[in-house]
C-alpha positions in Angstrom: 74.2 113.2 123.5 74.4 113.0 119.9 71.2 114.4 118.2 71.7 112.1 115.1 72.0 109.0 117.4 68.6 110.0 119.0 67.2 110.4 115.4 68.7 107.0 114.6 67.4 105.1 117.6 63.8 106.7 117.2 63.9 105.9 113.5 65.1 102.3 114.1 62.0 101.7 116.5 59.6 102.8 113.7 58.3 105.8 115.9 57.3 109.3 115.0 58.2 112.3 117.1 54.7 112.4 118.4 54.5 108.8 119.5 57.7 109.4 121.3 56.5 112.5 123.0 53.1 110.8 123.8 55.1 107.8 125.6 57.3 110.2 127.4 54.0 112.5 128.2 56.1 115.4 127.0 55.5 117.9 124.3 56.3 116.8 121.0 58.3 120.2 120.6 60.9 119.3 123.2 61.7 115.8 121.6 62.5 117.7 118.5 64.8 120.0 120.2 66.7 116.9 121.6 66.9 115.9 118.0 68.1 119.3 116.7 70.6 119.8 119.6 69.1 123.0 121.2 68.2 120.8 124.3 68.9 117.6 126.0 66.9 115.2 127.8 67.5 114.7 131.3 69.0 111.6 132.8 65.4 110.0 134.0 64.4 111.2 130.3 67.1 109.5 128.7 66.4 106.3 130.5 63.1 106.4 129.7 64.1 107.0 126.0 66.3 103.8 126.2 63.3 101.8 127.6 61.4 102.9 124.5 63.8 102.3 122.0 65.1 99.2 123.7 68.6 100.4 123.7 71.2 101.2 126.4 71.5 104.7 127.3 75.3 104.6 126.5 74.3 104.1 123.0 73.1 107.9 122.9 76.6 109.2 123.7 78.1 107.6 120.5 79.6 110.1 118.0 77.6 108.8 115.2 74.9 106.4 114.9 76.3 102.7 114.9 76.5 100.7 111.7 73.6 98.2 111.1 74.9 94.8 111.4 73.0 91.6 110.8 73.5 89.5 114.1 73.5 86.1 112.7 75.1 86.5 109.5 78.0 88.8 110.7 78.4 87.6 114.0 78.6 84.3 115.0 76.5 83.2 118.2 78.5 80.3 119.4 76.3 78.6 121.9 72.8 78.8 119.9 71.1 75.4 119.4 71.5 73.8 115.7 68.9 75.7 113.3 67.9 78.2 116.0 67.6 81.8 115.4 68.3 84.3 118.2 65.5 85.6 120.4 64.8 89.3 120.3 66.2 89.1 123.8 69.8 88.0 122.6 69.7 89.8 119.4 69.2 93.3 121.6 72.1 92.1 123.9 74.5 91.4 120.6 73.6 95.0 119.2 74.0 96.5 123.0 77.2 94.9 123.6 78.9 96.4 119.9 77.4 99.8 121.0 78.8 99.7 124.3 82.2 98.9 123.0 81.8 101.5 120.3 81.3 103.7 123.6 84.5 103.1 124.6 86.6 103.8 121.7 84.9 107.1 121.6 85.9 108.1 125.4 89.4 106.7 124.6 89.9 108.9 121.7 89.0 111.9 123.5 91.3 110.7 126.3 94.1 110.3 124.2 94.1 106.6 124.9 94.9 103.5 122.5 94.3 99.9 122.6 96.3 97.6 120.7 95.3 95.2 118.1 94.1 91.9 119.1 97.0 89.5 118.5 95.7 86.1 119.5 95.8 83.6 116.8 94.9 79.9 116.8 95.2 77.4 113.7 92.9 74.3 113.3 95.5 72.5 112.0 97.7 72.8 115.2 97.6 70.2 117.9 95.0 70.9 120.9 97.9 70.5 123.3 100.3 73.1 121.5 97.3 75.6 121.0 96.2 75.5 124.7 99.8 76.1 126.0 100.4 79.0 123.8 97.1 80.9 124.9 97.4 80.0 128.4 101.0 81.2 128.5 99.7 84.5 126.9 97.0 84.8 129.5 99.8 84.3 132.2 97.9 81.8 134.3 100.4 79.5 136.2 99.5 76.0 137.5 100.3 77.0 141.1 98.4 80.3 140.9 95.2 78.2 139.9 95.6 75.6 142.6 95.7 78.4 145.3 92.2 79.6 144.2 89.5 79.0 146.8 86.3 78.7 144.7 85.3 79.3 141.3 83.8 83.0 142.0 87.6 83.7 142.4 88.6 81.8 139.9 86.0 83.3 137.3 87.5 86.7 138.3 91.1 85.8 137.4 90.1 84.1 134.3 88.4 87.4 133.2 91.2 89.5 134.3 93.7 87.5 132.2 91.5 87.5 129.1 90.7 91.4 129.4 94.7 91.8 129.7 94.5 90.6 125.9 92.7 93.8 125.1 89.3 91.6 125.0 86.3 93.2 126.5 84.2 90.9 128.6 80.6 91.8 129.5 77.9 90.0 131.2 74.2 90.2 131.1 71.4 88.3 132.6 68.6 89.5 129.8 68.4 86.2 127.9 67.8 82.8 128.6 70.9 80.5 129.6 69.4 77.5 127.6 69.3 79.6 124.7 73.0 81.0 124.9 75.7 80.8 127.8 77.6 83.8 125.7 78.9 85.1 122.4 81.7 86.5 121.2 82.0 89.5 118.4 85.3 90.0 116.6 86.8 93.5 116.1 90.2 94.1 115.3 90.5 96.4 118.3 88.7 95.4 121.5 86.9 92.0 120.5 83.8 91.5 123.1 83.0 88.4 124.7 79.6 88.3 126.6 78.5 85.9 129.5 75.5 84.9 130.4 75.1 86.4 134.0 72.4 83.8 135.1 75.1 81.0 134.4 77.1 79.4 137.3 81.1 80.8 137.8 82.2 77.4 136.5 80.0 77.6 133.1 81.0 81.0 132.7 84.4 80.3 132.7 84.2 77.4 130.2 82.2 80.0 127.8 84.8 82.7 128.4 87.6 80.5 127.6 86.0 78.7 124.6 84.7 82.1 123.0 88.5 83.5 123.3 89.5 80.4 121.3 87.1 81.5 118.6 88.3 84.9 118.5 91.8 83.6 117.7 90.6 81.5 115.1 88.9 84.5 113.5 91.8 87.0 113.9 93.4 85.0 111.0 90.5 84.4 108.4 92.6 82.0 106.5 92.6 79.2 109.2 88.7 79.0 108.7 88.6 79.5 104.9 91.4 76.7 104.5 89.9 74.4 106.7 86.3 74.9 105.0 87.8 74.2 101.8 89.3 71.1 103.2 86.3 69.7 104.6 84.2 70.7 101.4 81.4 71.6 103.7 80.4 75.2 105.1 77.4 74.0 107.0 76.9 71.8 109.9 80.0 69.6 109.4 82.4 72.6 109.5 80.4 74.0 112.6 80.8 71.1 114.6 84.4 70.5 114.1 85.2 74.4 114.9 83.0 73.9 118.1 84.8 70.7 119.0 88.1 72.2 118.5 87.3 75.4 120.7 85.9 72.9 123.4 88.8 70.8 123.5 91.3 73.6 123.5 89.2 75.4 126.4 89.4 72.4 128.4 93.1 71.9 128.0 93.5 75.5 128.9 91.1 75.4 131.9 92.5 71.8 133.1 95.7 70.8 131.5 95.8 67.1 130.9 99.1 66.6 132.5 97.8 68.3 135.7 94.7 66.2 135.7 96.2 63.0 135.3 98.9 63.4 138.1 96.2 64.5 140.5 94.4 61.3 139.4 97.3 59.1 140.0 98.2 60.7 143.2 94.7 60.4 144.7 94.1 56.4 143.9 90.6 56.8 144.9 87.5 55.6 143.6 85.8 57.6 140.9 82.2 58.6 142.2 80.5 61.8 142.5 82.1 62.6 145.5 85.6 62.1 144.1 84.4 64.1 141.0 83.4 67.1 143.5 87.0 67.0 145.0 88.8 67.3 141.7 86.3 70.2 140.8 86.9 72.0 143.9 90.7 71.3 143.9 91.1 72.9 140.2 88.0 75.4 140.3 86.5 74.0 137.6 82.9 72.5 136.7 82.3 68.8 137.6 80.9 68.6 134.0 84.4 69.3 133.1 85.8 66.7 135.3 83.2 64.0 133.9 84.0 65.0 130.6 88.0 64.6 131.2 87.6 61.1 133.1 85.6 59.7 129.9 87.7 61.2 127.2 90.8 60.1 128.6 89.3 56.4 129.6 89.6 56.5 133.4 85.8 55.3 133.3 83.6 53.5 130.8 80.7 54.8 128.9 78.2 53.0 130.9 79.7 54.8 134.0 79.9 58.1 132.5 76.2 57.9 131.7 75.5 57.0 135.2 77.3 59.7 136.8 76.1 62.4 134.2 72.5 61.1 135.3 73.4 61.7 139.0 74.7 65.2 138.0 71.9 66.3 136.0 69.7 65.5 138.8 71.3 67.3 141.4 71.8 70.4 139.0 67.9 70.2 138.6 67.3 70.0 142.4 69.8 73.2 142.8 68.0 75.0 140.1 64.5 74.6 141.5 65.6 75.3 145.0 67.3 78.7 143.6 64.0 79.6 141.9 62.1 79.0 145.4 64.4 80.8 147.3 64.2 83.8 145.0 60.3 84.0 145.4 60.8 84.1 149.2 64.0 86.4 149.3 64.5 88.3 146.0 67.0 90.4 147.3 69.2 92.3 144.5 72.8 92.7 144.5 74.0 96.3 145.1 73.8 98.6 141.5 77.5 99.1 141.9 78.2 95.6 142.1 76.4 94.7 139.0 77.6 97.4 136.8 81.1 96.2 137.7 80.2 92.6 136.7 78.1 93.7 133.8 80.5 96.1 132.2 84.1 94.6 133.5 87.3 96.3 134.4 88.4 98.0 131.3 85.5 99.5 130.2 84.5 100.9 134.0 87.9 102.3 134.5 88.2 104.1 131.4 84.9 105.8 131.9 85.7 106.9 135.6 88.8 108.0 134.5 87.3 110.4 131.9 85.1 111.7 134.5 88.2 112.1 136.9 89.9 114.1 133.9 86.5 115.9 133.2 86.5 114.7 129.7 82.9 113.6 130.2 80.5 115.2 132.7 78.8 113.0 135.6 75.7 112.9 133.8 76.9 111.1 130.7 79.2 109.1 132.9 75.9 107.8 134.8 74.6 106.9 131.3 77.6 105.2 130.0 77.8 103.2 133.3 73.9 102.5 133.6 74.4 103.7 137.3 72.9 106.8 139.2 76.0 109.2 140.3 75.2 108.5 144.0 76.9 105.0 143.6 79.9 106.2 141.9 82.0 106.2 145.2 81.0 102.5 145.8 81.6 101.9 142.1 85.3 103.3 142.4 86.1 101.6 145.6 84.7 98.2 144.2 87.0 98.7 141.1 90.1 99.3 143.1 89.3 96.3 145.2 88.9 94.2 142.3 91.9 95.0 140.7 93.7 94.6 143.8 92.6 91.5 144.4 93.3 90.0 141.0 96.8 91.4 141.0 97.6 89.6 144.3 
């Protein structure tokens, strides 16, 4: 652990050494020893420090204190409601995501690994279809491959893997409300970040993932946005809305190309109702909301029919949500710890940390902090990582 980072985390929490010692029920001299580097906290003590400082354990392993940043000013949260600031929980996840990414950079440097700069670019002046075709091609998702996916869970794994192959880190977290944000992205020249809300449904995560990828491709060339703002003459809501619409439309076209969609509708020749919408959604491994929007956008249904079907879907979703709440009360079983680590930290991060451990670049206790996982679960995590990489490759 890095003493300067321990000091930084304590000072950012506005706590003195005595207060931290009191919360930990240890002598203040011990905390001072941690901060001057003459001793180190145990893994349980490090976890308790993380709780007190409201930071991930992994931040303590950074080579230097992270640079402060303003969440809302420097990193755009794409799924927040208009005029709404980020909650404390969401702000902490923004910080945690960046700190986790910085840890990975440090480990990669120690291993001698390098990540390539993010190269995906888009331009707001280009057509929706052309942009979607270019991005989907770089992701390497074929139409035949997509049709063979058996569920949205499987589809999500493939979409995430294709994004990580573009040197983007994909994290997940269930620590903020899905009604506040379904996800966000943070641009870095090396290893930009997309974080998905772990509470969202798989189909919802897919859309957020691709939506945020399009945002990153726009930020890659800042001239695109600057020129667009100047043409619009408004740096406020109008510009934000148009950029959001662009990202929504490109994401929809990437996930469900109109040509594929139109052919399926034409070949099916069925009455458009909720049952048919569900059939289409299962066939393409997408959400029913996306299918419904496509039907309306391309004039397969009237606006009144859209509202009728949308109302029926919303009632179904609310019933499902309430049923899940009731089920969790009666059987609140949690997923295995190693599964949650792989889900939340992604293939790239997990793989690099485990490789560093196997190559003796880091210790088991350091790996435990970085992975937020007890060492007794490492074998299961390694097996799950191998299975995941094999499944996605096949």
